[in-house]
Phi, psi and omega in degrees: 000126176273165174284157192268141171249146181227144176273147179242181184294335179279002176087352175282155169263145186236130178276131174286163172274135182213158178286136175230178176237121166257148175264134179239164178294151184304135180072008185254005185306309190286326182290319178292317176302308175313306175304313176303322181289319184293329180266015178052045168257120183300129172213173191212123182235088188299137182229138169241163190257132177231148180277118181246138184256125168262173175294332185241001181191169178241143183208140179280129182232142176274125173226156185305141179289321178240109173314127171071016170231140179224138178272139174228136188254099188211149168297153173304328181291348182262001183297321179301330176295323184290314190307339187281341181304126184291125191101356177288138175252303184190166166282134170289129190242154176230124185055046176073005179232154181298130175304128169267141178242124184297144178309320182305320187280332176289324180294317178294313173303314168314306180300323179288322185280332180296313186270336188226045184296338177253009188211054169241134185249120175268118177258151182256154164085188193257133179228140179264127185224176174257131181296138189213164174222139180275134195238006178214157170082190192294338189257017179306129174101347180286134179250145185193215181215150170262115189240158178270118174241172182308317187261036177110207188255146182213160180267130177224153173248122178280136187250114186292141175089348185240345182060044177223157176229149174259124181252116174243151184271126184227121176298135184314325188284354184257357182245136176241129181286143181235185182066209177300340187262004182315119177089358178247110177240062176266040183231168178223139181252191176297147177294152177279180188295341173285344183096356172289147173232000000 
């Protein structure tokens, strides 16, 4: 996936700033983001909350949603500044060029993390699903897919360039199928907290 270009009055093309994904050393995600912030490079590190157990206590801990990945919003000419971040390994690429993540997907990830920081599952691999949209609740307007998993059907959001999906619990009544399956809702997502399906 290549960077987007726009034309200007002189007929020259100018590359736009866009979101990309960088791969960093294990357990360096927060340090990389902190370094990028100091150098005024816009970045985003989605965090989820996990309950960690110690011998004497339990505590919620924030951990990276995608291990070893950080999102950066830069112009192509700023790539060399990203290379300098301690722990940086490489840009995630598609067809030999740094993958571009649509702004919409970054917004979707932010929304999911904001509302479901303790209840998000990251899935690896490929799943075939039916296009769907959330029509009720805090994720209203979010577009994704309904896929078949071992424990039934779930609402997932694909993340371009990472080959990963975010699986979130959405009541079946809050999901409307779109695309070729529009209007056909003979599927079940996870039950809501009341046990209704």
